C-alpha positions as CSV (number, residue, x, y, z in Angstrom):
1,X,14.9,-0.8,-5.8
2,X,13.4,0.7,-8.9
3,X,13.7,-0.6,-12.4
4,X,15.7,2.5,-13.3
5,X,18.3,1.6,-10.7
6,X,18.5,-2.0,-11.8
7,X,18.9,-1.2,-15.5
8,X,17.8,-2.9,-18.7
9,X,19.5,-6.3,-18.1
10,X,17.3,-6.9,-15.0
11,X,14.2,-6.1,-17.0
12,X,15.3,-8.9,-19.4
13,X,15.8,-11.3,-16.6
14,X,12.5,-10.7,-15.0
15,X,10.8,-12.3,-18.0
16,X,12.7,-15.6,-17.3
17,X,10.2,-18.3,-16.3
18,X,10.1,-19.5,-12.8
19,X,11.8,-22.8,-12.0
20,X,11.9,-24.6,-8.6
21,X,14.3,-27.0,-7.0
22,X,13.8,-29.7,-4.4
23,X,16.6,-30.6,-2.1
24,X,17.2,-34.0,-0.8
25,X,19.5,-34.8,2.1
26,X,19.0,-38.2,3.7
27,X,16.8,-41.3,3.5
28,X,16.5,-44.5,5.5
29,X,16.4,-46.7,2.5
30,X,16.8,-46.8,-1.3
31,X,13.1,-46.9,-1.8
32,X,12.6,-43.7,0.4
33,X,15.3,-41.9,-1.6
34,X,13.9,-42.9,-4.9
35,X,10.4,-41.9,-3.7
36,X,11.7,-38.4,-2.8
37,X,13.2,-37.9,-6.2
38,X,10.1,-39.2,-8.0
39,X,7.8,-37.0,-5.8
40,X,9.8,-33.9,-6.7
41,X,9.5,-34.8,-10.4
42,X,5.8,-35.5,-10.1
43,X,5.1,-32.2,-8.3
44,X,6.7,-30.2,-11.1
45,X,10.1,-29.4,-9.7
46,X,12.8,-28.7,-12.2
47,X,15.7,-30.0,-10.2
48,X,16.4,-32.5,-7.4
49,X,19.8,-31.8,-5.8
50,X,21.7,-32.9,-2.7
51,X,24.1,-31.0,-0.5
52,X,27.7,-32.2,-0.1
53,X,28.7,-32.7,3.5
54,X,30.4,-35.4,5.5
55,X,27.9,-35.3,8.4
56,X,24.4,-36.8,8.6
57,X,23.5,-37.2,5.0
58,X,23.9,-39.5,2.0
59,X,27.0,-39.4,-0.1
60,X,26.3,-37.1,-3.0
61,X,27.5,-38.9,-6.1
62,X,25.8,-42.3,-5.6
63,X,22.7,-40.5,-4.4
64,X,22.6,-38.4,-7.5
65,X,22.8,-41.4,-9.7
66,X,20.1,-43.2,-7.8
67,X,17.8,-40.2,-8.1
68,X,18.5,-40.1,-11.9
69,X,17.7,-43.7,-12.3
70,X,14.4,-43.3,-10.4
71,X,13.3,-40.3,-12.6
72,X,13.0,-39.4,-16.3
73,X,12.8,-35.6,-16.7
74,X,14.0,-33.8,-13.6
75,X,17.6,-32.5,-13.5
76,X,19.9,-33.9,-10.8
77,X,23.2,-32.9,-9.2
78,X,24.9,-31.5,-6.1
79,X,23.9,-28.3,-4.4
80,X,26.7,-27.8,-4.0
81,X,29.8,-30.0,-4.2
82,X,32.8,-28.9,-2.2
83,X,35.8,-28.3,-4.5
84,X,38.3,-29.8,-2.0
85,X,36.6,-33.1,-1.6
86,X,37.3,-34.5,-5.1
87,X,39.9,-34.3,-7.9
88,X,38.3,-32.1,-10.6
89,X,39.3,-34.3,-13.5
90,X,37.7,-37.4,-11.8
91,X,34.6,-35.4,-10.8
92,X,34.3,-34.1,-14.4
93,X,34.3,-37.7,-15.6
94,X,31.7,-38.7,-13.1
95,X,29.5,-35.8,-14.0
96,X,29.8,-36.5,-17.7
97,X,29.0,-40.2,-17.0
98,X,25.9,-39.3,-15.0
99,X,24.8,-36.9,-17.7
100,X,25.2,-39.6,-20.3
101,X,23.3,-42.2,-18.2
102,X,20.5,-39.8,-17.3
103,X,20.1,-38.6,-20.9
104,X,21.4,-35.1,-20.3
105,X,20.0,-34.3,-16.9
106,X,23.0,-33.4,-14.8
107,X,23.6,-29.9,-13.4
108,X,26.9,-29.2,-11.7
109,X,26.6,-27.2,-8.5
110,X,30.1,-26.5,-7.1
111,X,31.5,-24.3,-4.4
112,X,34.7,-23.4,-2.6
113,X,33.8,-25.3,0.6
114,X,33.0,-23.6,3.9
115,X,32.2,-26.0,6.8
116,X,35.1,-26.5,9.1
117,X,33.4,-29.7,10.4
118,X,33.6,-31.2,6.9
119,X,37.3,-30.5,6.7
120,X,37.9,-31.9,10.2
121,X,36.0,-35.1,9.5
122,X,37.8,-35.6,6.2
123,X,41.2,-34.7,7.5
124,X,41.6,-32.1,4.8
125,X,43.4,-28.8,5.3
126,X,41.0,-25.9,5.0
127,X,42.9,-23.1,3.3
128,X,41.8,-19.5,3.6
129,X,38.8,-18.3,1.6
130,X,40.9,-16.7,-1.2
131,X,43.0,-19.9,-1.7
132,X,39.8,-22.0,-1.8
133,X,38.3,-19.7,-4.4
134,X,41.4,-19.9,-6.4
135,X,41.1,-23.7,-6.4
136,X,37.5,-23.4,-7.4
137,X,38.3,-21.3,-10.4
138,X,40.9,-23.8,-11.6
139,X,38.5,-26.8,-11.0
140,X,35.7,-25.1,-13.0
141,X,38.1,-24.4,-15.9
142,X,39.2,-28.0,-15.8
143,X,35.7,-29.4,-15.8
144,X,34.5,-27.1,-18.6
145,X,37.6,-27.9,-20.6
146,X,37.3,-31.7,-20.2
147,X,33.7,-31.5,-21.2
148,X,34.6,-29.8,-24.5
149,X,35.1,-31.6,-27.8
150,X,38.8,-31.1,-28.2
151,X,41.9,-32.3,-26.4
152,X,42.5,-30.4,-23.2
153,X,45.4,-29.8,-20.8
154,X,45.8,-27.6,-17.8
155,X,48.7,-26.4,-15.6
156,X,47.8,-24.3,-12.6
157,X,48.9,-23.4,-9.1
158,X,46.6,-26.1,-7.6
159,X,45.9,-28.6,-10.3
160,X,47.6,-30.1,-13.4
161,X,45.9,-32.2,-16.1
162,X,47.8,-33.9,-18.8
163,X,46.6,-33.5,-22.3
164,X,43.6,-35.8,-23.0
165,X,40.3,-36.0,-24.8
166,X,38.1,-37.2,-21.9
167,X,35.3,-39.7,-22.5
168,X,32.5,-40.0,-22.1
169,X,31.4,-36.6,-23.2
170,X,28.3,-35.1,-21.7
171,X,25.3,-35.5,-23.9
172,X,24.1,-32.0,-23.0
173,X,25.9,-28.8,-22.1
174,X,26.2,-29.3,-18.3
175,X,24.9,-26.2,-16.5
176,X,27.3,-24.8,-13.9
177,X,25.9,-23.4,-10.7
178,X,28.1,-21.5,-8.3
179,X,26.8,-19.6,-5.3
180,X,27.9,-17.6,-2.3
181,X,27.5,-14.6,-0.2
182,X,30.8,-12.8,-0.5
183,X,31.8,-10.4,-3.2
184,X,34.7,-12.5,-4.6
185,X,32.9,-15.8,-4.8
186,X,29.9,-14.1,-6.4
187,X,32.2,-12.4,-8.9
188,X,33.6,-15.8,-9.8
189,X,30.1,-17.1,-10.2
190,X,29.2,-14.2,-12.5
191,X,32.3,-15.0,-14.7
192,X,32.0,-18.8,-14.9
193,X,28.6,-20.0,-14.0
194,X,25.3,-20.4,-15.8
195,X,23.4,-20.2,-12.6
196,X,24.3,-17.9,-9.7
197,X,23.0,-18.8,-6.3
198,X,22.6,-15.7,-4.0
199,X,23.4,-16.9,-0.5
200,X,24.0,-15.4,2.9
201,X,27.6,-14.9,3.8
202,X,29.2,-17.7,5.8
203,X,31.2,-16.1,8.6
204,X,33.9,-18.0,10.5
205,X,33.5,-21.2,8.5
206,X,30.2,-22.0,10.2
207,X,26.6,-21.3,9.3
208,X,25.6,-19.9,12.6
209,X,23.8,-16.8,14.0
210,X,26.4,-14.5,12.6
211,X,26.0,-16.0,9.1
212,X,22.2,-15.9,9.4
213,X,22.4,-12.3,10.3
214,X,23.3,-11.6,6.6
215,X,20.1,-13.3,5.4
216,X,18.3,-10.0,5.0
217,X,16.8,-8.4,2.0
218,X,19.0,-5.2,2.0
219,X,22.1,-7.3,1.6
220,X,20.6,-9.2,-1.3
221,X,20.4,-5.9,-3.1
222,X,24.2,-5.5,-2.6
223,X,24.9,-9.1,-3.7
224,X,22.9,-8.7,-6.9
225,X,24.9,-5.5,-7.6
226,X,28.2,-7.4,-7.2
227,X,27.0,-10.1,-9.7
228,X,25.8,-7.4,-12.2
229,X,29.1,-5.5,-12.0
230,X,31.3,-8.7,-12.4
231,X,29.2,-10.2,-15.1
232,X,29.1,-7.2,-17.4
233,X,27.6,-8.1,-20.8
234,X,26.7,-11.7,-19.8
235,X,24.5,-10.6,-16.9
236,X,21.2,-10.9,-18.8
237,X,22.1,-14.5,-19.6
238,X,22.7,-15.6,-16.0
239,X,19.9,-17.4,-14.1
240,X,19.7,-16.2,-10.5
241,X,18.8,-18.7,-7.8
242,X,18.0,-18.5,-4.2
243,X,17.8,-21.3,-1.6
244,X,14.9,-20.9,0.9
245,X,15.9,-22.1,4.4
246,X,12.4,-22.2,6.0
247,X,9.1,-22.5,4.0
248,X,5.8,-22.8,5.8
249,X,2.2,-22.5,4.6
250,X,0.2,-21.0,7.4
251,X,-2.6,-18.6,8.2
252,X,-0.6,-17.2,11.1
253,X,2.6,-15.9,9.5
254,X,3.4,-13.6,12.4
255,X,3.4,-16.4,15.0
256,X,5.5,-18.7,12.9
257,X,7.9,-15.9,12.0
258,X,8.3,-15.0,15.7
259,X,9.4,-18.6,16.5
260,X,11.9,-18.6,13.6
261,X,13.2,-15.1,14.5
262,X,13.9,-16.3,18.1
263,X,15.6,-19.5,16.8
264,X,17.8,-17.7,14.3
265,X,18.4,-14.4,16.2
266,X,16.8,-12.2,13.5
267,X,14.2,-9.5,13.8
268,X,10.7,-10.7,13.1
269,X,10.3,-8.2,10.2
270,X,13.4,-9.6,8.5
271,X,12.0,-13.1,8.7
272,X,8.6,-11.9,7.3
273,X,10.3,-9.8,4.6
274,X,13.4,-11.8,4.0
275,X,13.6,-13.9,0.8
276,X,15.3,-16.8,2.6
277,X,12.1,-17.4,4.7
278,X,8.8,-18.0,2.9
279,X,6.0,-18.0,5.4
280,X,2.3,-17.4,4.9
281,X,-0.7,-18.6,2.9
282,X,-0.2,-20.0,-0.5
283,X,-1.3,-16.8,-2.0
284,X,1.1,-14.7,0.1
285,X,4.1,-17.0,-0.8
286,X,3.2,-16.8,-4.4
287,X,3.2,-13.0,-4.2
288,X,6.5,-13.1,-2.3
289,X,8.2,-15.2,-4.9
290,X,6.9,-13.0,-7.7
291,X,8.3,-10.0,-5.8
292,X,11.7,-11.7,-5.6
293,X,11.8,-11.8,-9.4
294,X,10.5,-8.3,-9.7
295,X,13.1,-6.9,-7.3
296,X,16.1,-9.0,-8.0
297,X,15.5,-11.0,-11.1
298,X,15.6,-14.3,-9.1
299,X,13.5,-16.9,-11.0
300,X,14.9,-20.1,-9.7
301,X,13.9,-21.0,-6.1
302,X,15.0,-24.1,-4.2
303,X,13.4,-25.5,-1.1
304,X,14.7,-27.8,1.7
305,X,13.8,-31.4,1.8
306,X,11.0,-31.0,4.4
307,X,9.2,-28.4,2.2
308,X,8.9,-30.3,-1.1
309,X,5.3,-31.4,-0.6
310,X,4.2,-28.2,1.2
311,X,5.5,-25.9,-1.5
312,X,3.9,-27.9,-4.3
313,X,1.0,-25.4,-4.7
314,X,3.5,-22.6,-5.2
315,X,5.3,-24.7,-7.8
316,X,2.0,-25.5,-9.5
317,X,1.0,-21.8,-9.6
318,X,4.3,-20.4,-10.8
319,X,6.5,-23.0,-12.6
320,X,7.0,-21.9,-16.2
321,X,5.3,-18.6,-15.7
């Protein structure tokens, strides 16, 4: 996609410096979890965040606070919290408290929820996607309202909040991250978020082969267009993020990509050229990440837990550039 097709707002975004995120999921002890967070900070990552699921992982909120206590500069938060798992007023208060106790390092990643397994484990009714997105919009408005300086009240279709001036207040302006792969959720992110995460589309409430089939470069072009159209004048101010599923430093990218392609049911060329898979030498991955910013304006890249140390040379080469 040419610069002319993208338009001037994208040219502004491509000058945004690179940031990198490390993702934590599980640990066998408090020390191991604290070490993960501290390692990410020491290696130059900007964020250390945790997914929010009811399966084999730590509970998000206490893990976030433990990570904050073990570090001093890195941002912490969920990536992303499911809107149906918490009352938004209570979650806003918890977020503001963590922001206060971490000296302004909380980032709120929140989504509409997608995994049918989570809903089954929690015994929570999983409404259709539009209803869940409606709930997300209300929850985001409540959180942002409660974090403000003035008294706030809200009456919606899904939530009601009596007039209050919530304390504590965040000590920073808490960034809001919303992501997704469908047009409506990305339009909501474009309207309400500071950071928009460009994801594959979850199909059938499971992240399976059908969903992974949408993790291709051509569909990222489409998703960026949706965000641009929905954001309008605020598009240049949005930070665009992408979560890499598999990252591997190797001199034999073709062989590794072939194994991943077979595992995920994707063509080899889509794994080698797709942004959600970063495979190759350090120099090749650096070039790939630079190309992501050139093509899409994506400057914030997050890696899975098992790639934190392996991607450190890429972080060192590009962070802040």
